[in-house]
C-alpha positions in Angstrom: 39.8 -45.0 20.0 43.5 -44.3 20.1 45.6 -46.2 22.6 46.5 -44.2 25.7 49.8 -43.5 27.1 49.6 -45.7 30.2 53.1 -44.9 31.2 51.7 -41.6 32.6 49.4 -43.6 35.1 50.3 -45.2 38.3 50.0 -49.0 38.4 46.9 -48.9 40.4 45.1 -47.0 37.8 46.3 -49.2 35.1 45.1 -52.2 37.3 41.6 -50.7 37.5 41.4 -50.5 33.7 43.1 -53.9 33.2 40.6 -55.6 35.3 37.5 -53.8 33.8 38.8 -54.7 30.2 39.5 -58.3 30.7 36.0 -58.5 32.1 34.5 -56.8 29.0 36.6 -58.9 26.7 35.3 -62.1 28.4 31.6 -60.9 28.0 32.1 -60.3 24.3 34.0 -63.6 23.6 31.1 -65.4 25.4 28.6 -63.3 23.9 28.9 -64.8 20.5 32.6 -64.3 19.3 33.6 -67.8 20.2 32.3 -71.0 18.3 29.9 -73.2 20.0 31.5 -75.4 22.7 34.2 -72.7 23.6 33.9 -70.3 26.5 35.9 -67.7 28.3 36.6 -67.8 32.1 38.8 -65.2 34.2 41.9 -66.1 36.0 41.9 -69.8 35.9 44.9 -71.9 36.5 46.4 -73.6 33.6 48.8 -76.5 34.7 50.5 -74.6 37.3 50.8 -71.3 35.4 48.1 -68.8 36.3 47.0 -66.7 33.3 46.8 -63.2 34.0 43.7 -62.6 31.9 41.5 -64.9 30.2 41.4 -68.7 29.7 39.4 -70.2 26.8 38.1 -73.6 27.4 36.2 -76.2 25.4 33.7 -78.8 26.4 34.0 -82.1 24.3 32.4 -81.2 20.9 29.6 -83.1 19.8 30.1 -85.4 16.8 30.0 -83.3 13.5 29.4 -80.0 15.3 31.5 -77.3 13.9 28.9 -74.5 14.1 29.8 -71.0 15.1 32.2 -68.3 14.1 35.9 -69.1 13.4 38.3 -68.6 10.6 40.5 -71.3 8.9 44.1 -70.1 8.6 44.3 -71.7 5.2 41.4 -69.5 3.9 41.7 -66.5 6.1 45.3 -66.1 7.3 45.6 -63.5 10.1 46.9 -60.1 8.6 49.7 -58.9 10.9 52.8 -57.0 10.1 55.1 -59.9 11.0 54.6 -63.6 10.9 57.5 -65.7 12.5 57.7 -69.6 12.7 59.6 -72.0 14.7 59.6 -75.8 14.7 59.1 -77.9 17.7 62.6 -79.0 18.5 63.4 -76.1 20.8 60.6 -77.2 23.0 61.8 -80.8 23.5 63.7 -80.0 26.8 60.6 -78.2 28.2 58.0 -80.7 27.2 55.5 -81.7 29.8 53.0 -84.3 28.6 50.6 -83.9 31.3 47.4 -82.4 29.7 46.0 -79.2 31.0 42.5 -79.7 32.0 39.7 -78.0 33.8 36.6 -79.7 35.4 34.5 -78.1 32.8 36.6 -78.6 29.8 40.2 -78.5 28.1 42.2 -75.3 28.2 42.9 -74.3 24.6 44.0 -70.7 24.5 45.0 -67.9 27.0 44.9 -64.1 26.6 47.3 -61.9 28.6 47.3 -58.1 29.1 50.6 -57.2 30.2 50.6 -55.2 33.5 53.3 -53.0 35.1 54.1 -55.8 37.5 55.1 -58.0 34.8 57.9 -55.5 34.0 58.7 -54.4 37.6 61.8 -56.6 37.9 63.9 -59.1 36.2 62.2 -61.8 38.2 58.7 -60.7 37.3 59.6 -60.5 33.6 61.3 -63.8 33.6 58.3 -65.4 35.4 56.1 -63.9 32.5 58.2 -65.4 29.9 58.4 -68.8 31.4 54.8 -68.8 31.9 54.2 -68.2 28.3 56.6 -70.7 27.2 55.1 -73.4 29.3 51.7 -72.7 27.8 53.0 -72.9 24.3 54.9 -76.0 24.9 51.7 -77.7 26.2 50.0 -76.7 23.1 47.9 -73.9 24.7 47.6 -70.9 22.2 48.4 -67.4 23.5 47.6 -63.8 22.8 49.7 -61.2 24.4 48.6 -57.5 24.7 51.5 -55.3 25.6 50.4 -51.7 25.9 53.3 -50.7 28.1 56.6 -49.2 26.7 59.6 -51.3 26.8 62.0 -51.2 29.9 65.6 -52.0 30.4 64.5 -55.6 31.2 62.7 -55.9 27.8 64.2 -53.3 25.5 62.4 -54.8 22.4 59.2 -55.6 24.2 57.5 -58.7 25.5 57.4 -60.6 22.3 61.0 -60.2 21.7 61.7 -61.7 25.1 59.4 -64.6 24.3 60.3 -65.3 20.8 64.0 -65.2 21.4 63.6 -68.1 23.9 61.8 -70.1 21.2 63.9 -69.4 18.1 67.3 -67.8 17.6 65.8 -65.0 15.6 66.1 -61.4 16.8 62.9 -59.3 16.8 63.4 -55.6 16.2 60.2 -53.6 16.4 59.9 -50.4 14.4 61.4 -47.4 16.4 58.0 -45.6 16.1 55.9 -48.6 17.2 57.3 -49.8 20.6 54.2 -51.5 21.9 53.4 -55.0 20.7 50.5 -57.2 20.2 51.4 -61.0 19.5 49.3 -64.0 18.9 51.0 -67.4 19.0 49.5 -70.6 17.3 50.9 -73.6 19.3 51.0 -76.2 16.7 54.0 -78.5 15.9 55.3 -75.5 14.2 55.0 -72.5 16.5 53.8 -69.3 14.7 53.7 -65.7 15.9 51.5 -63.1 14.4 52.9 -59.8 15.5 51.6 -56.3 15.1 53.7 -53.3 16.6 51.6 -50.3 17.6 52.1 -47.0 19.4 50.3 -44.6 21.5 47.7 -42.9 19.5 47.0 -45.9 17.3 43.8 -47.8 17.0 43.9 -51.3 18.4 44.1 -53.6 15.5 42.0 -56.8 15.4 44.3 -59.7 16.4 43.8 -63.5 15.9 43.1 -65.7 19.0 43.9 -69.3 18.0 41.6 -72.1 19.2 43.6 -74.7 17.2 46.6 -74.3 15.0 44.2 -74.2 11.9 41.5 -72.2 13.4 41.2 -68.6 14.9 38.8 -65.9 15.7 39.2 -62.0 15.5 39.5 -60.7 19.2 37.3 -57.5 19.7 40.2 -55.5 21.5 39.2 -52.2 20.1 35.6 -52.6 20.7 36.1 -53.7 24.3 38.7 -51.1 25.0 36.4 -48.4 24.0 33.6 -49.6 26.1 35.9 -50.0 29.1 37.2 -46.6 28.6 34.0 -44.9 28.3 33.1 -46.3 31.9 36.2 -45.1 33.5 36.0 -42.3 36.2 36.3 -38.9 34.7 39.3 -38.0 36.6 41.0 -41.0 35.3 40.1 -40.2 31.7 41.5 -36.5 32.2 44.7 -37.9 33.4 45.3 -39.9 30.2 44.0 -37.4 27.7 46.5 -36.7 24.9 48.6 -33.8 25.5 48.3 -30.9 23.1 
């Protein structure tokens, strides 16, 4: 299903879709997309930063148990248009050695769907960027889905705002692909796998890292289609592509 033009919808309409989509994503991840021992929860606190969408957590694995889905980076590297790397030195000043934990397990990854509120002001955008940096500096992997057009506060998109804080490396998305999906592997070397998209594109499969060496394909397109099919008809009519 093509990505809709969410700039045509009020924030409340996007919020409805956002909440339904993340619930659908969580169900699909818990329904077999994640390896044994990993699970997804909604809106959990991660060391002071509150993820907007999903927190993936892991119970202590049983010895010798590596069953379940998962792709090793060495044998199945993520296929995205851009791959960017940065070493750990830039994070030294931000380091926080307190581990992020939950009573049921350790937070290993977060999935964020950018909302209009994240871009509504310089303060809101800065808070989102700083939250992302804090997660990555603690070794928590991150997948950011930004289906909203850039604003004057993020003229090159959310990924550029995040990455330029990590590495002195400018990111310029293609002019015809202003929306961005970015998956970050939070190992000693930080890596970003970036896929620019546009309204009308099908959502690509993005990697969600569970460790620097292991990732799973995230069912973005399937969950988006399912969520859209259950939206109220007036909402779907509002966002139908213009002829």
